[in-house]
NULUM-721703 format. One line per 10 residues: number of its first residue (from 1); their letters; for each residue x, y, z of C-alpha. Coordinates in Angstrom, 2 decimals, padded with zeros to 5 digits. Example, Ala and Ser with C-alpha at 12.3 -4.5 7.8 and 13.67 -1.06 7.14 Angstrom:
1 = as = 012.30:-004.50:007.80; 013.67:-001.06:007.14
// end
This chain:
1 = mkktstaivi = 027.93:-014.56:011.80; 025.30:-013.80:014.47; 025.32:-010.12:013.55; 024.76:-011.03:009.89; 021.77:-013.19:010.77; 020.24:-010.53:013.00; 020.64:-007.90:010.32; 018.92:-010.08:007.76; 015.96:-010.75:010.05; 015.55:-007.07:010.89
11 = liaaafslks = 015.86:-006.05:007.27; 013.28:-008.51:006.02; 010.80:-008.13:008.87; 010.33:-004.40:008.34; 007.06:-003.02:009.64; 004.16:-002.67:007.20; 001.78:000.15:007.67; -001.10:001.51:005.73; -002.72:004.58:006.38; -006.40:004.71:007.08
21 = faddadafsa = -008.93:007.55:006.37; -007.86:011.18:005.72; -009.79:014.37:006.66; -011.59:016.14:003.80; -010.93:019.86:003.23; -011.68:022.16:000.31; -009.70:025.35:-000.38; -010.26:028.00:-003.04; -007.81:030.70:-004.00; -008.22:033.16:-006.86
31 = pgnslslsmr = -005.51:035.81:-006.79; -006.05:038.76:-009.07; -009.84:038.64:-008.94; -010.23:041.90:-007.01; -010.90:043.95:-010.16; -013.56:041.64:-011.57; -015.16:041.33:-008.14; -015.43:045.09:-007.74; -017.22:045.34:-011.08; -019.88:042.84:-010.12
41 = kvtpvsvkml = -023.26:043.91:-008.87; -023.59:042.29:-005.47; -027.11:041.84:-004.12; -027.29:041.50:-000.33; -029.27:038.48:000.86; -030.62:037.55:004.23; -028.93:034.47:005.62; -030.74:031.55:007.20; -028.14:029.17:008.51; -028.23:025.49:009.44
51 = tvdagelysk = -025.46:023.41:010.94; -024.40:019.78:010.63; -021.78:017.68:012.35; -020.07:016.33:009.23; -017.90:013.93:011.22; -020.88:012.34:012.95; -022.85:012.27:009.72; -020.03:010.46:007.94; -019.49:008.00:010.79; -023.19:007.04:010.75
61 = ynkaiearek = -023.54:006.77:006.97; -024.19:003.08:006.26; -022.36:003.10:002.93; -019.32:004.72:004.57; -019.39:002.12:007.34; -019.48:-000.69:004.77; -016.66:000.95:002.82; -014.49:001.18:005.94; -015.08:-002.50:006.67; -014.06:-003.43:003.12
71 = fnqaaenaqk = -011.02:-001.18:003.35; -009.94:-002.76:006.63; -010.38:-006.24:005.16; -008.31:-005.31:002.12; -005.60:-003.89:004.40; -005.59:-007.11:006.45; -005.28:-009.19:003.28; -002.34:-007.06:002.15; -000.73:-007.47:005.56; -001.14:-011.24:005.32
81 = evndmiqegl = 000.60:-011.24:001.93; 003.49:-009.29:003.41; 003.71:-011.63:006.40; 003.87:-014.64:004.07; 006.68:-013.03:002.08; 008.53:-012.22:005.31; 008.31:-015.85:006.41; 009.70:-016.94:003.05; 012.55:-014.48:003.49; 013.30:-015.69:007.01
91 = kigdeyndll = 013.46:-019.27:005.77; 016.00:-018.27:003.12; 017.91:-016.39:005.83; 018.12:-019.57:007.92; 019.44:-021.47:004.91; 022.01:-018.74:004.34; 023.24:-018.96:007.93; 023.50:-022.76:007.72; 025.70:-022.42:004.65; 027.93:-019.87:006.39
101 = akvnnpalte = 028.34:-022.27:009.30; 029.51:-024.95:006.88; 031.94:-022.55:005.22; 033.55:-021.89:008.62; 033.93:-025.59:009.40; 037.72:-026.16:009.64; 037.30:-029.83:008.77; 036.17:-029.06:005.21; 038.45:-028.86:002.22; 038.88:-025.58:000.40
111 = takkkfldea = 036.90:-026.98:-002.51; 033.96:-027.84:-000.24; 034.15:-024.45:001.46; 034.05:-022.69:-001.90; 031.01:-024.73:-002.90; 029.12:-023.74:000.24; 030.25:-020.13:-000.09; 028.91:-019.95:-003.65; 025.60:-021.38:-002.45; 025.53:-018.83:000.39
121 = ndkmkliqdk = 026.07:-016.01:-002.09; 023.15:-017.30:-004.16; 020.97:-017.32:-001.03; 021.98:-013.74:-000.30; 020.81:-012.72:-003.76; 017.47:-014.41:-003.06; 017.22:-012.52:000.22; 017.85:-009.22:-001.54; 015.25:-010.09:-004.18; 012.75:-010.87:-001.43
131 = erqisqyqqq = 013.48:-007.54:000.24; 012.74:-005.70:-003.01; 009.61:-007.77:-003.56; 008.30:-006.90:-000.09; 009.09:-003.21:-000.50; 007.41:-003.01:-003.92; 004.33:-004.86:-002.72; 004.03:-002.59:000.32; 004.19:000.53:-001.83; 001.74:-000.77:-004.44
141 = aadtlsqrnq = -000.72:-001.94:-001.78; -000.54:001.38:000.06; -001.05:003.39:-003.14; -003.95:001.23:-004.31; -005.75:001.33:-000.97; -005.19:005.06:-000.58; -006.57:005.85:-004.04; -009.55:003.56:-003.58; -010.31:005.07:-000.18; -010.09:008.63:-001.49
151 = tvmnlhlndm = -012.39:007.89:-004.43; -015.04:006.26:-002.26; -014.80:008.95:000.41; -015.32:011.70:-002.18; -018.46:009.94:-003.41; -019.79:009.73:000.14; -019.00:013.37:000.84; -020.94:014.33:-002.29; -023.88:012.28:-000.97; -023.66:014.18:002.31
161 = kevcakiake = -023.60:017.55:000.55; -026.63:016.63:-001.56; -028.62:015.61:001.51; -027.68:018.78:003.39; -028.62:020.87:000.34; -032.00:019.13:000.13; -032.78:019.81:003.80; -031.63:023.41:003.46; -033.81:024.09:000.42; -036.86:022.48:002.03
171 = sganlvlntt = -036.40:024.58:005.16; -035.66:027.80:003.28; -032.03:027.95:004.44; -029.28:029.15:002.14; -026.24:028.10:004.17; -025.18:024.90:005.96; -022.06:025.04:008.09; -020.01:022.22:009.57; -020.24:022.53:013.36; -016.52:021.75:013.70
181 = svmyadektd = -015.82:025.13:012.05; -018.39:027.11:014.04; -017.61:028.68:017.40; -021.27:028.75:018.40; -024.62:027.79:016.92; -028.06:027.35:018.44; -028.95:023.66:018.77; -032.13:024.36:016.82; -030.01:024.88:013.70; -028.49:021.39:013.87
191 = itqeavvlln = -029.76:019.00:011.17; -027.29:016.16:011.78; -029.80:013.51:012.87; -032.26:014.44:010.14; -029.43:014.23:007.62; -028.37:010.78:008.92; -031.88:009.41:008.39; -032.20:010.95:004.94; -028.69:009.86:003.92; -029.23:006.23:004.89
201 = ark = -032.57:006.19:003.10; -030.84:006.83:-000.22; -030.51:003.89:-002.61
// end
């Protein structure tokens, strides 16, 4: 009986986790383009390069900060919903165990035992329904938050690219690299702080 109760508690009180923000990466692959590439007329250009710390830029973008706060609040609300459902499940589990204790009472008649056993079986079905409800809610909440986060993050990354492009054009540069992908760059090429100011000035 004790093992049954423990199993129910463990099963219902499963951990709920949501993932937070993912790293952004773009990849392009075009197999079979070697022929068309060789036929193109390529004009060499001189390269003026700038660098930006994309991670720092994103972390200091006011709209991204606000979005993270909203995301965290939504995740906390989802966690609260799960906790409430877990408490409901635990209560049903306690009722189930009480009924099992009555079934095992030797002083009861067989008719009374059967009555309590039927009620216990009904409680078990409620417990199983609650388990499914929790699992479905967890999955739906995780999917919704993940999709929302990805959509908002893509918008913010586009904002960052536009700002970096603006600075590059105004300074006559034709390339802006993320410092996390560069082995070395002169500090004079870094436009991170300028980009932060310009980014947060956008409406």
